SEVEXSE-895263 format. One record per atom (N, C-alpha, C): residue number from 1; x, y, z; atom name; residue in one letter. Coordinates in Angstrom, 3 decimals. Layout:
BEGIN
resi,u,v,w,name,resn
NUM,X,Y,Z,CA,A
...
This chain:
BEGIN
resi,u,v,w,name,resn
1,2.213,-8.568,-8.246,N,M
1,0.818,-8.402,-7.960,CA,M
1,-0.002,-8.389,-9.237,C,M
2,0.501,-8.896,-10.301,N,R
2,-0.194,-8.933,-11.584,CA,R
2,-1.466,-9.758,-11.453,C,R
3,-2.564,-9.237,-12.000,N,G
3,-3.808,-9.969,-12.006,CA,G
3,-4.648,-9.789,-10.753,C,G
4,-4.120,-9.167,-9.727,N,G
4,-4.877,-8.949,-8.508,CA,G
4,-5.323,-7.503,-8.412,C,G
5,-5.558,-7.053,-7.214,N,I
5,-5.926,-5.668,-7.013,CA,I
5,-4.837,-4.967,-6.231,C,I
6,-4.700,-3.675,-6.508,N,R
6,-3.730,-2.871,-5.779,CA,R
6,-4.399,-1.589,-5.318,C,R
7,-4.128,-1.240,-4.099,N,I
7,-4.535,0.047,-3.566,CA,I
7,-3.246,0.680,-3.094,C,I
8,-2.954,1.880,-3.519,N,G
8,-1.659,2.464,-3.197,CA,G
8,-1.748,3.881,-2.692,C,G
9,-0.647,4.314,-2.168,N,V
9,-0.497,5.695,-1.743,CA,V
9,0.750,6.233,-2.419,C,V
10,0.703,7.468,-2.852,N,S
10,1.835,8.067,-3.545,CA,S
10,2.194,9.389,-2.890,C,S
11,3.459,9.589,-2.660,N,V
11,3.963,10.849,-2.131,CA,V
11,4.957,11.385,-3.140,C,V
12,4.816,12.632,-3.537,N,S
12,5.697,13.207,-4.553,CA,S
12,6.460,14.402,-4.010,C,S
13,7.675,14.547,-4.496,N,L
13,8.496,15.722,-4.205,CA,L
13,8.666,16.517,-5.487,C,L
14,8.596,17.817,-5.394,N,Q
14,8.920,18.661,-6.535,CA,Q
14,10.423,18.904,-6.498,C,Q
15,11.055,18.764,-7.629,N,R
15,12.508,18.973,-7.693,CA,R
15,12.821,20.459,-7.520,C,R
16,13.566,20.761,-6.496,N,D
16,14.057,22.113,-6.232,CA,D
16,15.507,21.932,-5.816,C,D
17,16.419,22.117,-6.767,N,D
17,17.829,21.823,-6.523,CA,D
17,18.395,22.576,-5.328,C,D
18,17.997,23.832,-5.140,N,A
18,18.511,24.600,-4.008,CA,A
18,18.069,23.974,-2.689,C,A
19,16.814,23.579,-2.635,N,L
19,16.302,22.964,-1.415,CA,L
19,16.903,21.576,-1.208,C,L
20,16.945,20.788,-2.277,N,L
20,17.424,19.414,-2.158,CA,L
20,18.916,19.319,-1.872,C,L
21,19.681,20.341,-2.246,N,S
21,21.117,20.286,-1.973,CA,S
21,21.385,20.238,-0.472,C,S
22,20.541,20.874,0.308,N,G
22,20.688,20.842,1.760,CA,G
22,20.013,19.644,2.398,C,G
23,19.221,18.930,1.617,N,L
23,18.471,17.795,2.142,CA,L
23,18.771,16.534,1.343,C,L
24,20.035,16.263,1.121,N,S
24,20.430,15.171,0.229,CA,S
24,19.931,13.808,0.697,C,S
25,19.719,13.633,1.982,N,G
25,19.252,12.346,2.486,CA,G
25,17.744,12.201,2.511,C,G
26,17.024,13.204,2.036,N,L
26,15.569,13.177,2.109,CA,L
26,14.965,12.029,1.317,C,L
27,15.533,11.698,0.174,N,G
27,14.991,10.612,-0.640,CA,G
27,14.932,9.306,0.119,C,G
28,15.997,8.982,0.833,N,G
28,16.024,7.751,1.617,CA,G
28,15.048,7.789,2.775,C,G
29,14.939,8.947,3.413,N,V
29,14.001,9.103,4.524,CA,V
29,12.570,8.952,4.013,C,V
30,12.289,9.587,2.869,N,L
30,10.953,9.500,2.287,CA,L
30,10.632,8.062,1.890,C,L
31,11.580,7.393,1.244,N,R
31,11.364,5.993,0.838,CA,R
31,11.097,5.117,2.060,C,R
32,11.851,5.328,3.129,N,N
32,11.642,4.549,4.353,CA,N
32,10.270,4.817,4.959,C,N
33,9.867,6.096,5.011,N,A
33,8.571,6.450,5.597,CA,A
33,7.422,5.858,4.791,C,A
34,7.495,5.970,3.468,N,V
34,6.442,5.416,2.614,CA,V
34,6.448,3.892,2.710,C,V
35,7.634,3.292,2.749,N,G
35,7.733,1.839,2.890,CA,G
35,7.144,1.344,4.199,C,G
36,7.424,2.060,5.287,N,E
36,6.868,1.680,6.587,CA,E
36,5.353,1.808,6.589,C,E
37,4.838,2.879,5.962,N,A
37,3.386,3.051,5.874,CA,A
37,2.768,1.930,5.044,C,A
38,3.418,1.570,3.949,N,G
38,2.921,0.478,3.113,CA,G
38,2.929,-0.852,3.841,C,G
39,4.001,-1.126,4.566,N,E
39,4.082,-2.374,5.334,CA,E
39,3.030,-2.403,6.443,C,E
40,2.780,-1.245,7.072,N,A
40,1.736,-1.168,8.100,CA,A
40,0.365,-1.435,7.481,C,A
41,0.126,-0.893,6.284,N,A
41,-1.141,-1.130,5.587,CA,A
41,-1.290,-2.603,5.234,C,A
42,-0.214,-3.222,4.762,N,A
42,-0.258,-4.647,4.413,CA,A
42,-0.521,-5.498,5.653,C,A
43,0.116,-5.162,6.757,N,A
43,-0.087,-5.917,7.999,CA,A
43,-1.532,-5.802,8.475,C,A
44,-2.084,-4.603,8.403,N,E
44,-3.474,-4.404,8.818,CA,E
44,-4.428,-5.122,7.865,C,E
45,-4.146,-5.078,6.566,N,A
45,-4.977,-5.790,5.587,CA,A
45,-4.928,-7.294,5.836,C,A
46,-3.755,-7.820,6.169,N,R
46,-3.649,-9.249,6.493,CA,R
46,-4.489,-9.589,7.728,C,R
47,-4.466,-8.698,8.712,N,R
47,-5.248,-8.915,9.933,CA,R
47,-6.749,-8.915,9.628,C,R
48,-7.172,-8.061,8.699,N,L
48,-8.592,-7.903,8.383,CA,L
48,-9.100,-8.863,7.308,C,L
49,-8.210,-9.504,6.592,N,A
49,-8.603,-10.359,5.462,CA,A
49,-9.418,-11.560,5.936,C,A
50,-10.439,-11.922,5.159,N,P
50,-11.179,-13.138,5.494,CA,P
50,-10.278,-14.357,5.318,C,P
51,-10.417,-15.328,6.199,N,V
51,-9.521,-16.488,6.168,CA,V
51,-10.331,-17.779,6.118,C,V
52,-10.107,-18.540,5.083,N,R
52,-10.611,-19.918,5.041,CA,R
52,-9.392,-20.835,5.032,C,R
53,-8.528,-20.664,4.043,N,T
53,-7.301,-21.471,3.969,CA,T
53,-6.067,-20.672,4.375,C,T
54,-6.175,-19.344,4.365,N,G
54,-5.032,-18.482,4.660,CA,G
54,-4.290,-18.026,3.418,C,G
55,-4.666,-18.532,2.247,N,R
55,-3.970,-18.178,1.006,CA,R
55,-4.089,-16.683,0.701,C,R
56,-5.290,-16.125,0.831,N,L
56,-5.488,-14.702,0.562,CA,L
56,-4.672,-13.863,1.539,C,L
57,-4.812,-14.152,2.812,N,R
57,-4.078,-13.403,3.842,CA,R
57,-2.575,-13.450,3.595,C,R
58,-2.064,-14.636,3.310,N,D
58,-0.626,-14.807,3.131,CA,D
58,-0.097,-14.179,1.847,C,D
59,-0.988,-13.892,0.897,N,S
59,-0.550,-13.314,-0.378,CA,S
59,-0.452,-11.794,-0.351,C,S
60,-0.952,-11.153,0.683,N,I
60,-0.958,-9.688,0.750,CA,I
60,0.460,-9.193,0.986,C,I
61,0.893,-8.260,0.150,N,G
61,2.249,-7.740,0.263,CA,G
61,2.332,-6.272,-0.097,C,G
62,3.523,-5.742,0.010,N,C
62,3.785,-4.333,-0.264,CA,C
62,5.010,-4.227,-1.157,C,C
63,4.937,-3.351,-2.150,N,A
63,6.077,-3.073,-3.025,CA,A
63,6.284,-1.565,-3.071,C,A
64,7.511,-1.124,-2.873,N,V
64,7.853,0.302,-2.903,CA,V
64,8.622,0.580,-4.186,C,V
65,8.255,1.672,-4.859,N,S
65,8.949,2.045,-6.094,CA,S
65,9.160,3.550,-6.128,C,S
66,10.143,3.954,-6.927,N,E
66,10.450,5.371,-7.100,CA,E
66,10.201,5.762,-8.542,C,E
67,9.534,6.906,-8.729,N,G
67,9.280,7.424,-10.067,CA,G
67,10.408,8.330,-10.521,C,G
68,10.421,8.635,-11.808,N,E
68,11.462,9.506,-12.368,CA,E
68,11.379,10.928,-11.827,C,E
69,10.182,11.351,-11.414,N,N
69,9.993,12.719,-10.948,CA,N
69,10.253,12.889,-9.455,C,N
70,10.807,11.883,-8.814,N,G
70,11.112,11.983,-7.392,CA,G
70,10.018,11.446,-6.489,C,G
71,8.945,10.911,-7.065,N,S
71,7.874,10.374,-6.232,CA,S
71,8.266,8.998,-5.696,C,S
72,7.713,8.666,-4.566,N,V
72,7.905,7.352,-3.961,CA,V
72,6.513,6.786,-3.717,C,V
73,6.303,5.534,-4.122,N,Q
73,4.983,4.929,-4.016,CA,Q
73,5.071,3.582,-3.326,C,Q
74,4.072,3.305,-2.517,N,A
74,3.919,1.982,-1.917,CA,A
74,2.614,1.405,-2.429,C,A
75,2.677,0.237,-3.018,N,A
75,1.481,-0.453,-3.504,CA,A
75,1.243,-1.666,-2.621,C,A
76,0.045,-1.776,-2.118,N,V
76,-0.336,-2.904,-1.273,CA,V
76,-1.375,-3.703,-2.034,C,V
77,-1.182,-4.997,-2.127,N,G
77,-2.150,-5.791,-2.867,CA,G
77,-1.885,-7.272,-2.770,C,G
78,-2.571,-8.006,-3.622,N,T
78,-2.504,-9.457,-3.646,CA,T
78,-2.670,-9.935,-5.077,C,T
79,-2.165,-11.110,-5.367,N,N
79,-2.310,-11.667,-6.708,CA,N
79,-3.255,-12.866,-6.735,C,N
80,-3.983,-13.085,-5.668,N,V
80,-4.930,-14.192,-5.611,CA,V
80,-6.134,-13.844,-6.494,C,V
81,-6.534,-14.740,-7.398,N,P
81,-7.600,-14.424,-8.357,CA,P
81,-8.927,-13.999,-7.728,C,P
82,-9.271,-14.524,-6.567,N,Y
82,-10.561,-14.195,-5.956,CA,Y
82,-10.490,-12.987,-5.015,C,Y
83,-9.349,-12.319,-4.956,N,A
83,-9.187,-11.181,-4.049,CA,A
83,-10.156,-10.050,-4.371,C,A
84,-10.380,-9.777,-5.647,N,A
84,-11.283,-8.680,-6.023,CA,A
84,-12.698,-8.947,-5.521,C,A
85,-13.158,-10.183,-5.636,N,A
85,-14.497,-10.521,-5.151,CA,A
85,-14.580,-10.365,-3.635,C,A
86,-13.520,-10.720,-2.925,N,Q
86,-13.510,-10.563,-1.473,CA,Q
86,-13.433,-9.087,-1.080,C,Q
87,-12.603,-8.325,-1.772,N,E
87,-12.425,-6.902,-1.444,CA,E
87,-13.662,-6.088,-1.810,C,E
88,-14.139,-6.250,-3.033,N,L
88,-15.194,-5.389,-3.566,CA,L
88,-16.594,-5.977,-3.448,C,L
89,-16.697,-7.284,-3.280,N,G
89,-17.990,-7.937,-3.193,CA,G
89,-18.459,-8.432,-4.547,C,G
90,-19.583,-9.112,-4.523,N,T
90,-20.216,-9.627,-5.737,CA,T
90,-21.675,-9.192,-5.701,C,T
91,-22.441,-9.630,-6.695,N,A
91,-23.863,-9.289,-6.725,CA,A
91,-24.600,-9.847,-5.508,C,A
92,-24.093,-10.937,-4.946,N,K
92,-24.782,-11.591,-3.828,CA,K
92,-24.123,-11.388,-2.466,C,K
93,-22.880,-10.928,-2.463,N,R
93,-22.163,-10.770,-1.191,CA,R
93,-21.481,-9.412,-1.128,C,R
94,-21.581,-8.760,0.019,N,P
94,-20.892,-7.471,0.155,CA,P
94,-19.377,-7.667,0.269,C,P
95,-18.633,-6.653,-0.111,N,G
95,-17.179,-6.713,-0.018,CA,G
95,-16.699,-6.608,1.416,C,G
96,-15.524,-7.155,1.660,N,K
96,-14.907,-7.089,2.989,CA,K
96,-14.049,-5.836,3.152,C,K
97,-13.583,-5.280,2.049,N,H
97,-12.800,-4.034,2.033,CA,H
97,-11.585,-4.072,2.967,C,H
98,-10.936,-5.221,3.050,N,F
98,-9.782,-5.382,3.931,CA,F
98,-8.579,-4.572,3.455,C,F
99,-8.376,-4.460,2.134,N,L
99,-7.260,-3.647,1.626,CA,L
99,-7.537,-2.162,1.848,C,L
100,-8.743,-1.741,1.541,N,E
100,-9.122,-0.334,1.726,CA,E
100,-9.007,0.076,3.190,C,E
101,-9.513,-0.763,4.079,N,R
101,-9.442,-0.440,5.512,CA,R
101,-8.012,-0.501,6.036,C,R
102,-7.214,-1.410,5.511,N,G
102,-5.808,-1.475,5.899,CA,G
102,-5.060,-0.220,5.493,C,G
103,-5.320,0.260,4.268,N,M
103,-4.676,1.480,3.788,CA,M
103,-5.147,2.691,4.590,C,M
104,-6.439,2.737,4.916,N,A
104,-6.967,3.857,5.701,CA,A
104,-6.325,3.902,7.087,C,A
105,-6.168,2.753,7.712,N,A
105,-5.549,2.702,9.040,CA,A
105,-4.098,3.153,8.982,C,A
106,-3.375,2.728,7.953,N,A
106,-1.975,3.140,7.817,CA,A
106,-1.881,4.628,7.512,C,A
107,-2.805,5.144,6.710,N,G
107,-2.813,6.578,6.403,CA,G
107,-3.056,7.412,7.645,C,G
108,-3.957,6.949,8.498,N,A
108,-4.225,7.654,9.748,CA,A
108,-2.994,7.640,10.646,C,A
109,-2.296,6.518,10.688,N,A
109,-1.078,6.425,11.504,CA,A
109,0.020,7.318,10.946,C,A
110,0.107,7.422,9.616,N,L
110,1.128,8.250,8.979,CA,L
110,0.903,9.727,9.276,C,L
111,-0.353,10.138,9.389,N,K
111,-0.675,11.540,9.679,CA,K
111,-0.270,11.934,11.092,C,K
112,-0.226,10.948,12.000,N,R
112,0.117,11.251,13.404,CA,R
112,1.542,11.560,13.564,C,R
């Protein structure tokens, strides 16, 4: 997603060895939950993206990564050069906010 825009969500765990010893599978569960939320956000952003050729819509993706401190992050974005103008707008055109709205919809679903 280099050169494009990214909107992400991050969930962090505090390391507590006593707690984590009983919950050894939590990391995988957390990664799956964050990944599913990220994929849901990407799918919604693709649905909301403006389409002329389909290049912008088809470029929207999700990447899940793990930090050294136990955090798991999902980044949703695109590498299309004009994505920022479509998302945020220009001096003459308002933004479509398809990534922001996609992330908001996925966040609402994750809370349920």
